C-alpha positions as CSV (number, residue, x, y, z in Angstrom):
1,M,-16.2,11.0,18.1
2,K,-19.9,12.2,18.5
3,R,-22.5,11.7,15.9
4,S,-22.8,15.0,15.5
5,E,-19.2,15.8,14.9
6,I,-19.8,12.8,12.2
7,N,-23.0,15.1,11.0
8,Q,-20.8,18.1,10.7
9,A,-18.2,16.8,8.9
10,I,-19.9,15.3,6.5
11,R,-21.9,18.3,5.5
12,D,-18.4,20.5,5.9
13,M,-17.4,18.5,3.1
14,E,-20.4,18.4,0.9
15,G,-20.4,22.3,0.8
16,L,-16.7,22.1,-0.1
17,I,-17.3,19.7,-3.1
18,D,-20.3,21.7,-4.2
19,K,-18.1,24.7,-4.0
20,H,-15.5,23.1,-6.4
21,G,-17.9,21.6,-8.8
22,F,-17.6,18.2,-7.9
23,K,-20.3,15.9,-8.0
24,L,-20.6,13.0,-6.1
25,P,-22.3,9.2,-7.1
26,P,-25.7,8.8,-6.1
27,F,-24.6,6.3,-2.9
28,C,-23.0,9.5,-1.3
29,H,-26.8,10.8,-0.7
30,W,-28.5,7.7,0.4
31,T,-30.5,8.2,4.0
32,V,-30.5,5.2,6.6
33,E,-34.1,4.6,5.5
34,D,-32.9,4.4,1.6
35,W,-30.0,2.0,2.7
36,A,-32.9,-0.3,4.3
37,E,-34.0,-1.2,1.0
38,K,-30.8,-1.5,-0.7
39,D,-30.6,-5.5,-2.0
40,H,-27.4,-7.6,-2.9
41,E,-27.3,-5.4,-6.5
42,Y,-25.5,-2.9,-4.0
43,D,-23.1,-5.5,-2.2
44,E,-20.1,-3.7,-4.2
45,I,-20.5,-1.0,-1.9
46,R,-21.0,-2.6,1.2
47,D,-17.9,-5.3,0.1
48,N,-15.6,-2.7,-1.1
49,M,-16.1,-0.1,1.5
50,L,-17.2,2.7,-0.7
51,G,-18.8,5.9,0.6
52,W,-18.2,8.5,3.6
53,D,-15.6,7.7,5.8
54,I,-14.8,9.9,9.0
55,T,-11.8,9.3,11.3
56,D,-10.1,10.7,14.2
57,F,-7.9,7.9,14.4
58,G,-9.0,6.6,18.0
59,M,-6.9,9.8,19.1
60,G,-10.8,11.6,19.9
61,D,-9.6,15.2,18.7
62,F,-11.0,15.4,15.0
63,H,-10.2,19.2,14.8
64,K,-6.3,18.4,15.1
65,L,-6.3,14.8,13.9
66,G,-8.3,13.4,11.6
67,F,-10.0,13.7,8.3
68,A,-13.3,13.2,5.7
69,L,-12.8,11.2,2.9
70,I,-15.0,9.4,0.4
71,T,-14.3,6.0,-1.2
72,L,-15.9,6.6,-4.9
73,R,-14.8,3.3,-6.6
74,N,-12.5,0.4,-5.3
75,G,-11.5,-3.0,-5.9
76,N,-10.7,-6.1,-4.5
77,Q,-7.6,-7.7,-4.0
78,N,-9.0,-10.1,-1.7
79,N,-12.1,-11.2,-3.5
80,P,-12.2,-12.5,-6.8
81,K,-15.6,-11.0,-7.7
82,Y,-14.8,-7.6,-8.1
83,K,-12.2,-7.1,-11.2
84,K,-11.5,-3.3,-10.8
85,V,-7.4,-2.7,-10.0
86,Y,-7.8,0.7,-9.2
87,A,-9.4,3.0,-6.7
88,E,-10.3,7.0,-6.3
89,K,-11.3,8.8,-3.2
90,L,-11.8,12.3,-2.3
91,L,-10.7,13.7,1.1
92,M,-11.2,17.0,3.3
93,L,-8.6,18.4,5.0
94,K,-9.5,21.1,7.1
95,E,-6.8,23.8,8.1
96,G,-5.5,22.8,11.5
97,Q,-6.1,19.3,11.1
98,K,-3.5,17.0,10.4
99,A,-3.4,13.1,8.8
100,P,-0.9,10.9,10.5
101,M,2.3,9.6,9.0
102,H,2.1,5.9,7.6
103,F,2.6,4.3,4.8
104,H,1.2,1.1,2.4
105,R,2.6,-1.7,2.0
106,K,1.3,-2.4,-1.6
107,K,-0.8,0.6,-2.9
108,S,0.9,3.2,-4.7
109,E,-1.3,6.5,-4.9
110,D,-1.4,10.2,-6.9
111,I,-2.9,12.6,-4.0
112,I,-4.0,15.7,-6.0
113,N,-5.0,18.7,-4.6
114,R,-8.4,19.2,-5.9
115,G,-9.3,22.5,-4.9
116,G,-8.9,25.3,-1.5
117,G,-5.8,25.9,0.2
118,T,-2.4,24.6,-0.1
119,L,-1.9,20.9,0.8
120,K,1.9,20.3,2.4
121,I,2.8,16.2,2.7
122,H,5.9,15.4,4.4
123,V,7.9,12.1,3.1
124,Y,10.3,9.7,4.6
125,Q,11.5,6.3,3.1
126,D,10.7,3.4,5.7
127,D,14.3,1.8,6.7
128,G,12.5,-1.8,6.3
129,K,11.9,-1.9,10.2
130,G,8.8,0.5,10.3
131,A,10.8,3.4,11.2
132,L,11.8,6.5,9.5
133,S,14.5,6.4,7.1
134,Q,17.2,9.7,7.1
135,E,18.1,8.6,3.4
136,D,17.0,10.8,0.6
137,V,13.4,10.4,-0.9
138,S,12.4,10.0,-4.7
139,V,9.6,12.8,-5.2
140,S,7.6,12.3,-8.5
141,T,4.9,15.6,-8.8
142,D,3.5,15.7,-12.2
143,G,6.1,14.3,-14.2
144,R,9.0,15.6,-12.4
145,T,11.1,13.0,-10.8
146,Y,13.9,14.3,-8.2
147,F,15.4,13.6,-5.1
148,V,14.7,15.5,-1.6
149,P,16.4,15.4,2.4
150,A,14.0,12.9,4.4
151,G,11.3,14.9,6.5
152,T,11.1,17.5,3.6
153,G,7.6,18.8,3.4
154,I,6.1,18.8,-0.7
155,V,3.9,21.6,-1.2
156,L,1.0,21.4,-3.6
157,E,-1.2,24.0,-4.9
158,P,-4.6,23.2,-6.3
159,G,-3.9,21.7,-9.5
160,E,-0.8,20.3,-8.4
161,S,-0.2,16.5,-7.4
162,L,2.6,13.8,-5.7
163,T,2.7,10.5,-6.7
164,L,3.7,8.1,-3.4
165,W,4.9,4.5,-3.7
166,P,4.6,1.5,-1.1
167,H,6.6,1.8,1.9
168,Q,7.3,5.7,1.2
169,Y,6.0,7.4,4.7
170,H,4.0,10.5,4.3
171,D,1.5,13.1,6.4
172,F,-0.7,15.1,5.1
173,E,-1.4,19.0,6.7
174,V,-3.0,22.3,5.3
175,V,-0.3,25.3,5.3
176,E,-1.8,28.1,7.5
177,G,-4.0,30.7,6.1
178,T,-4.9,29.0,3.1
179,G,-7.9,27.4,3.9
180,D,-9.5,23.9,3.9
181,V,-8.4,21.4,1.0
182,L,-10.2,19.0,-1.2
183,I,-7.9,16.3,-1.5
184,G,-8.0,13.9,-4.5
185,E,-6.6,10.2,-4.6
186,V,-6.2,8.3,-7.8
187,S,-4.7,4.2,-6.4
188,M,-4.4,0.7,-6.8
189,C,-7.2,-1.1,-4.8
190,N,-7.5,0.5,-1.2
191,D,-7.2,-2.1,1.6
192,D,-7.5,-0.3,5.0
193,H,-7.4,-3.7,7.0
194,L,-4.3,-4.9,5.7
195,D,-2.5,-2.4,3.6
196,N,-1.9,0.8,6.0
197,C,1.1,0.9,8.4
198,F,0.9,3.6,10.8
199,Y,4.0,5.3,12.2
200,E,2.5,5.9,15.7
201,E,0.0,2.8,16.9
202,L,-3.6,4.3,15.9
203,G,-7.0,3.2,15.3
204,R,-8.8,3.6,12.2
205,F,-12.6,3.9,12.6
206,P,-13.8,6.0,15.7
207,K,-15.8,4.6,18.8
208,I,-19.0,6.9,17.9
209,E,-21.3,8.2,20.8
210,E,-25.0,8.3,19.3
211,D,-25.8,11.8,20.6
212,E,-28.1,12.4,17.5
213,P,-29.5,11.2,14.3
214,I,-27.0,9.3,11.7
215,Y,-27.1,11.8,8.5
216,R,-25.1,9.6,6.6
217,L,-23.7,5.8,7.0
218,L,-20.2,5.8,6.8
219,C,-18.9,2.7,5.1
220,N,-18.6,0.5,7.7
221,E,-21.9,0.9,9.0
222,Y,-24.1,-0.4,6.1
223,P,-26.6,-3.1,7.2
224,K,-26.2,-6.4,6.0
225,M,-28.2,-8.2,3.7
226,T,-29.4,-11.9,4.9
227,S,-31.2,-12.8,2.0
228,T,-29.4,-14.3,-1.5
229,Y,-32.0,-12.4,-3.6
230,G,-30.8,-10.4,-6.2
231,S,-27.1,-11.8,-5.5
232,N,-24.8,-12.7,-8.2
233,N,-23.8,-15.8,-5.6
234,T,-27.3,-17.4,-6.6
């Protein structure tokens, strides 16, 4: 992706968040210069990849396949320093965009339509070999549990949610004509390195062409701290 595309996606998401009255934590507004001054007091943000995350899944067509998201809070199952057992994200899916079919090996999550258009999530069960099972899928939506045929698109209007369990394949798209969607995610700890399984082989973080200055650093771009000053490990 071009840096200009990433910058614009962040600005678009900031606008959608503003429109729906959601307030972001301070670190979401930090500049490159701000980050240069942040010491080990902020390791939780670095280590658990909090903050902005824009991806085209390595396919080079963000407006069709990809999304913008912010990890607001997250624990770390691989580091006993961090005790949180939960995570929270905010995502923007623009009309015409899709997020690809995938499941999580360990993470269960609630996907919530926080405002805007109508979200559709197609669901399948993993067949145990990484393929899409054709068996009916158990679905939980806002306290209702029921079964649907494999591949059913669960429609979520603003305020509605869907619970997704480990090894339950899902994708995201916006119902045509309804507008961009602000999506909330409340889940177990998030681990993008080990827990995601995509139906098709895809990348996770984009290769970036630097065509303009950085507006906000992405969660995998924070400068490393070389000093131990302020660290809990000292």
